[in-house]
PANUPA-413344 format. One line per field, with one value per residue (C-alpha): residue number from 0; residue in one letter; x, y, z. Coordinates in steps of 0.1 Angstrom, whole numbers, plus 5000, padded with zeros to 4 digits. Layout:
N
num <- [NUM,...]
residu <- [A,...]
east <- [X,...]
north <- [Y,...]
up <- [Z,...]
This chain:
441
num <- [0,1,2,3,4,5,6,7,8,9,10,11,12,13,14,15,16,17,18,19,20,21,22,23,24,25,26,27,28,29,30,31,32,33,34,35,36,37,38,39,40,41,42,43,44,45,46,47,48,49,50,51,52,53,54,55,56,57,58,59,60,61,62,63,64,65,66,67,68,69,70,71,72,73,74,75,76,77,78,79,80,81,82,83,84,85,86,87,88,89,90,91,92,93,94,95,96,97,98,99,100,101,102,103,104,105,106,107,108,109,110,111,112,113,114,115,116,117,118,119,120,121,122,123,124,125,126,127,128,129,130,131,132,133,134,135,136,137,138,139,140,141,142,143,144,145,146,147,148,149,150,151,152,153,154,155,156,157,158,159,160,161,162,163,164,165,166,167,168,169,170,171,172,173,174,175,176,177,178,179,180,181,182,183,184,185,186,187,188,189,190,191,192,193,194,195,196,197,198,199,200,201,202,203,204,205,206,207,208,209,210,211,212,213,214,215,216,217,218,219,220,221,222,223,224,225,226,227,228,229,230,231,232,233,234,235,236,237,238,239,240,241,242,243,244,245,246,247,248,249,250,251,252,253,254,255,256,257,258,259,260,261,262,263,264,265,266,267,268,269,270,271,272,273,274,275,276,277,278,279,280,281,282,283,284,285,286,287,288,289,290,291,292,293,294,295,296,297,298,299,300,301,302,303,304,305,306,307,308,309,310,311,312,313,314,315,316,317,318,319,320,321,322,323,324,325,326,327,328,329,330,331,332,333,334,335,336,337,338,339,340,341,342,343,344,345,346,347,348,349,350,351,352,353,354,355,356,357,358,359,360,361,362,363,364,365,366,367,368,369,370,371,372,373,374,375,376,377,378,379,380,381,382,383,384,385,386,387,388,389,390,391,392,393,394,395,396,397,398,399,400,401,402,403,404,405,406,407,408,409,410,411,412,413,414,415,416,417,418,419,420,421,422,423,424,425,426,427,428,429,430,431,432,433,434,435,436,437,438,439,440]
residu <- [M,H,S,E,D,F,Q,L,P,R,S,R,A,A,N,E,R,L,H,A,L,I,P,G,G,A,H,T,Y,A,K,G,D,D,Q,Y,P,E,D,L,A,P,V,I,S,H,G,R,G,A,H,V,W,D,V,D,G,N,R,Y,I,E,Y,G,S,G,L,R,S,V,S,L,G,H,A,H,P,R,V,T,E,A,V,R,R,E,I,D,R,G,S,N,F,V,R,P,S,I,V,E,A,E,A,A,E,R,F,L,A,T,V,P,T,A,E,M,V,K,F,A,K,N,G,S,D,A,T,T,A,A,V,R,L,A,R,A,A,T,G,R,Q,R,V,A,L,C,A,D,H,P,F,F,S,T,D,D,W,F,I,G,T,T,P,M,S,A,G,I,P,A,A,T,N,E,L,T,V,A,F,P,Y,G,D,L,A,A,T,E,D,L,L,T,R,Y,Q,D,E,I,A,C,L,I,L,E,P,A,T,H,T,E,P,P,P,G,Y,L,A,G,L,R,E,L,A,D,R,H,G,C,V,L,I,F,D,E,M,I,T,G,F,R,W,S,E,A,G,A,Q,G,L,Y,G,V,V,P,D,L,S,T,F,G,K,A,L,G,N,G,F,A,V,S,A,L,A,G,R,R,E,L,M,E,R,G,G,L,R,H,S,G,E,R,V,F,L,L,S,T,T,H,G,A,E,T,H,S,L,A,A,A,M,A,V,Q,G,V,Y,T,E,E,G,V,T,A,R,L,H,A,L,G,E,R,L,A,A,G,V,R,D,A,A,A,G,M,G,V,G,E,H,V,V,V,R,G,R,A,S,N,L,V,F,A,T,L,D,E,N,G,Q,P,S,Q,E,Y,R,T,L,F,L,R,R,L,L,A,G,G,V,L,A,P,S,F,V,V,S,S,A,L,S,E,A,D,I,D,H,T,V,D,V,V,A,Q,A,C,A,V,Y,R,K,A,L,D,A,A,D,P,S,A,W,V,G,G,R,P,V,K,P,V,F,R,R,L,V]
east <- [9684,9667,9690,9709,9688,9655,9621,9584,9561,9531,9541,9539,9505,9491,9498,9485,9447,9455,9463,9437,9412,9421,9435,9475,9471,9469,9452,9478,9501,9532,9525,9526,9544,9565,9581,9600,9616,9604,9591,9604,9565,9561,9521,9517,9498,9498,9517,9529,9549,9580,9572,9553,9551,9543,9524,9548,9556,9591,9592,9605,9616,9598,9601,9581,9546,9515,9529,9539,9506,9517,9540,9538,9542,9511,9482,9499,9476,9464,9449,9437,9416,9402,9386,9376,9360,9335,9329,9310,9290,9278,9303,9279,9250,9219,9232,9270,9280,9297,9328,9333,9330,9353,9380,9376,9389,9413,9429,9429,9444,9470,9479,9467,9474,9441,9408,9385,9388,9371,9375,9377,9388,9423,9442,9428,9398,9416,9439,9407,9383,9410,9420,9379,9377,9406,9387,9357,9368,9395,9374,9398,9405,9441,9461,9503,9516,9551,9565,9594,9571,9554,9519,9486,9460,9442,9415,9426,9439,9470,9466,9469,9500,9515,9527,9499,9472,9447,9414,9422,9406,9440,9407,9418,9455,9458,9442,9468,9510,9535,9562,9595,9610,9625,9626,9610,9619,9601,9577,9565,9569,9546,9518,9532,9526,9488,9480,9451,9441,9464,9436,9461,9498,9498,9530,9544,9559,9591,9603,9640,9655,9645,9633,9653,9656,9632,9614,9576,9573,9583,9554,9536,9544,9538,9503,9490,9502,9491,9456,9459,9452,9485,9475,9505,9497,9512,9502,9534,9553,9516,9534,9572,9579,9563,9524,9513,9535,9556,9536,9544,9577,9590,9560,9550,9510,9489,9456,9443,9461,9460,9465,9469,9487,9504,9471,9452,9483,9469,9429,9409,9412,9422,9420,9411,9421,9424,9413,9378,9370,9381,9365,9331,9321,9317,9293,9261,9269,9271,9258,9280,9273,9273,9307,9304,9333,9334,9309,9314,9291,9319,9345,9329,9334,9338,9366,9385,9381,9386,9417,9430,9425,9446,9471,9473,9478,9502,9527,9521,9522,9549,9571,9570,9586,9617,9621,9615,9641,9665,9659,9664,9696,9708,9693,9708,9742,9749,9737,9763,9791,9777,9782,9813,9825,9819,9831,9795,9794,9786,9764,9737,9726,9707,9681,9657,9649,9652,9618,9618,9643,9644,9677,9682,9707,9734,9750,9787,9781,9764,9728,9697,9691,9666,9687,9709,9678,9668,9700,9701,9662,9666,9699,9676,9646,9667,9680,9644,9641,9612,9618,9612,9621,9639,9610,9610,9582,9586,9580,9617,9640,9678,9686,9662,9683,9714,9696,9685,9724,9738,9716,9725,9759,9761,9740,9768,9786,9772,9766,9797,9807,9784,9797,9829,9813,9801,9773,9743,9727,9734,9726,9694,9673,9652,9629,9640,9614,9601,9588,9548,9541,9557,9531,9530,9531]
north <- [2294,2250,2219,2206,2178,2202,2183,2201,2165,2187,2203,2172,2159,2195,2192,2155,2166,2201,2175,2147,2179,2205,2196,2208,2211,2247,2277,2290,2265,2293,2281,2244,2221,2214,2247,2232,2208,2172,2175,2209,2233,2252,2251,2292,2289,2328,2358,2393,2422,2411,2368,2339,2307,2274,2250,2229,2262,2275,2308,2327,2359,2362,2372,2372,2377,2365,2362,2399,2416,2417,2450,2468,2433,2410,2423,2456,2485,2511,2485,2457,2492,2503,2468,2463,2496,2489,2453,2463,2482,2453,2441,2437,2457,2457,2489,2508,2521,2555,2538,2525,2567,2570,2543,2553,2590,2583,2557,2582,2605,2579,2568,2602,2594,2572,2584,2560,2529,2497,2476,2433,2407,2396,2405,2382,2396,2427,2418,2398,2427,2452,2423,2422,2460,2462,2437,2454,2490,2478,2456,2434,2398,2391,2396,2402,2396,2401,2365,2373,2384,2350,2351,2376,2359,2323,2328,2307,2337,2335,2298,2285,2297,2276,2241,2235,2244,2214,2219,2251,2248,2254,2280,2303,2295,2311,2340,2351,2357,2372,2394,2399,2421,2452,2449,2480,2461,2425,2442,2461,2431,2417,2440,2445,2409,2408,2445,2458,2427,2429,2444,2450,2448,2436,2435,2443,2472,2465,2434,2413,2440,2483,2491,2502,2541,2548,2521,2522,2554,2535,2512,2539,2554,2521,2511,2544,2539,2507,2513,2489,2491,2494,2475,2478,2451,2465,2438,2438,2475,2489,2508,2480,2509,2539,2549,2553,2522,2522,2543,2569,2564,2562,2587,2568,2565,2534,2532,2508,2493,2462,2466,2439,2424,2454,2470,2458,2443,2407,2415,2407,2435,2444,2471,2480,2515,2538,2566,2577,2571,2535,2525,2541,2517,2495,2513,2531,2569,2567,2557,2526,2485,2476,2459,2439,2451,2434,2425,2408,2402,2407,2433,2459,2442,2476,2461,2455,2490,2506,2482,2496,2533,2525,2511,2537,2566,2545,2543,2581,2595,2570,2569,2531,2527,2546,2525,2489,2504,2509,2478,2456,2470,2468,2428,2424,2438,2416,2387,2394,2399,2367,2347,2362,2350,2316,2313,2316,2348,2335,2310,2326,2359,2381,2399,2431,2458,2464,2460,2428,2409,2377,2348,2326,2291,2286,2250,2241,2251,2285,2266,2275,2245,2228,2206,2241,2254,2229,2228,2265,2265,2236,2258,2292,2269,2254,2294,2303,2324,2317,2330,2313,2354,2381,2406,2429,2439,2473,2454,2438,2451,2461,2432,2407,2418,2406,2375,2371,2372,2350,2325,2330,2331,2295,2283,2295,2272,2240,2256,2258,2215,2211,2230,2213,2177,2189,2172,2184,2151,2147,2182,2179,2159,2139,2156,2184,2218,2224,2247,2261,2253,2221,2195,2167,2167]
up <- [3485,3481,3489,3459,3451,3449,3450,3444,3460,3459,3430,3416,3426,3423,3383,3382,3396,3371,3341,3348,3344,3327,3292,3292,3328,3326,3308,3290,3267,3279,3315,3310,3331,3294,3298,3336,3340,3348,3380,3386,3376,3406,3416,3427,3459,3463,3455,3468,3451,3436,3452,3446,3468,3457,3470,3490,3512,3490,3480,3444,3430,3401,3366,3335,3362,3341,3310,3316,3327,3365,3357,3391,3411,3426,3450,3443,3467,3448,3419,3442,3466,3427,3425,3456,3460,3422,3436,3463,3435,3416,3382,3351,3341,3319,3304,3303,3334,3341,3351,3311,3298,3324,3321,3280,3292,3311,3282,3257,3276,3285,3251,3229,3192,3197,3190,3202,3227,3229,3258,3259,3278,3263,3234,3210,3214,3201,3175,3158,3160,3145,3117,3112,3110,3087,3062,3070,3059,3031,3012,3011,3026,3030,3065,3068,3093,3110,3104,3139,3161,3176,3193,3178,3185,3192,3164,3129,3108,3131,3143,3111,3107,3135,3143,3158,3128,3137,3133,3114,3077,3046,3031,3057,3057,3025,3029,3059,3044,3061,3066,3075,3107,3097,3056,3039,3010,3012,3031,2996,2977,2995,2988,2952,2949,2959,2952,2962,2983,3017,3044,3069,3084,3119,3135,3172,3163,3189,3204,3216,3189,3180,3153,3130,3125,3097,3098,3116,3097,3063,3072,3078,3046,3029,3042,3030,2996,2996,3009,3038,3075,3100,3130,3161,3185,3216,3248,3254,3243,3260,3292,3288,3264,3278,3292,3255,3240,3213,3194,3223,3222,3187,3173,3149,3149,3136,3121,3152,3186,3206,3245,3270,3297,3317,3314,3341,3364,3362,3361,3325,3304,3269,3245,3211,3204,3166,3142,3150,3114,3110,3146,3149,3118,3146,3164,3161,3141,3102,3076,3062,3071,3106,3117,3145,3159,3199,3220,3252,3278,3302,3286,3307,3341,3357,3387,3355,3338,3375,3378,3346,3353,3388,3366,3342,3369,3395,3362,3350,3389,3400,3365,3364,3328,3340,3374,3347,3324,3349,3369,3343,3327,3366,3358,3330,3334,3364,3343,3315,3340,3359,3323,3312,3347,3347,3313,3298,3281,3248,3260,3280,3264,3275,3249,3246,3256,3296,3300,3283,3283,3275,3273,3251,3260,3235,3231,3227,3185,3192,3187,3209,3236,3255,3276,3284,3292,3311,3332,3336,3347,3371,3386,3387,3406,3432,3437,3443,3410,3384,3353,3321,3314,3332,3322,3352,3371,3395,3426,3423,3442,3444,3466,3445,3413,3435,3445,3410,3396,3423,3412,3378,3380,3403,3376,3352,3368,3365,3331,3324,3334,3311,3285,3288,3291,3257,3273,3295,3297,3333,3346,3325,3353,3326,3296,3285,3277,3249,3228,3228,3193,3184,3161,3181,3219]
């Protein structure tokens, strides 16, 4: 537990170094220091398991590790051993490595709803490849994406739909349309309005809410009826919902799906998977027009593929998904009890599947509040909890969860004071945290 006047002088200096050299001071907008209370954005020295240490020497229990990618905990011995073994054998060659065949066989055994797979380094490349493939296969230009899901790609077809659309031609934006999650009628209306123009429907099969009964099967039927490609973005749901992703859990097979994040436990690997007939259009064994699917210098680095194979082994042999759910359920119940006990149960709200929990911070009128989020994050950081979300890793212990709940209770006590004052400003400690996607800095 850190003191009331918790300060991070070395992290503050390191953030200045980062901003002087790197636009935004980080390599992912969601990791920016604008996402944390003023002068309380820890710069990380190292991590092990569910804990990280900042450059000031403070230890934290960490949630949402690596933007949800590190689901087994940092430096997982089985993963690092697999990586180490390959690094000594060379990482990149002028022809495919045998590891590529082994990794593909392993992936398709884990995700049996897919027939072919191609690996890349990040999720954006995989989702954009899926969209390009859908456009090529259908001869249509429009993309329909789920409006309720926050992120699909750094490429123009998606970023043009966000408030940070600077630099993206309007003509590109006009080709992307949106549908609401869970509403089949609205999606059917969209497909009818743009009859024979929509190449694909792309969505996360599940996020903070479970899919309504029959929804995913209904989308499958709509896509078939309207001749468009159904794409599941499984970057988050892959492994966290089940080893075979949401498609394995809910039993609805998309035409294409994309995986990443948990697949590498922090190492850079993503995957585009799907039906052979579609995927082969990006290959050499067909008679049609060639499709430039995915071609990356580092897409098949041997050590990242070895990491992915090790991750899949750990998940399937050790029942990791079940453990993530059990830990998440313990955390969600504890946080809800702590919030209710401090009289803020209607204001500090935990949402989502147990393996992928987020929290909302609501003001005295029940509206989402960046000021109250800032107050809450300040108290968590001071208590040694680094939690932009409550997304668990399997390295957490029950003692870690219990400590987190204790810190949340203390944060909720302060939250109650701010609500009673109808003004959180005395506890915010500087400018509030900001949303990632916003038009102006």
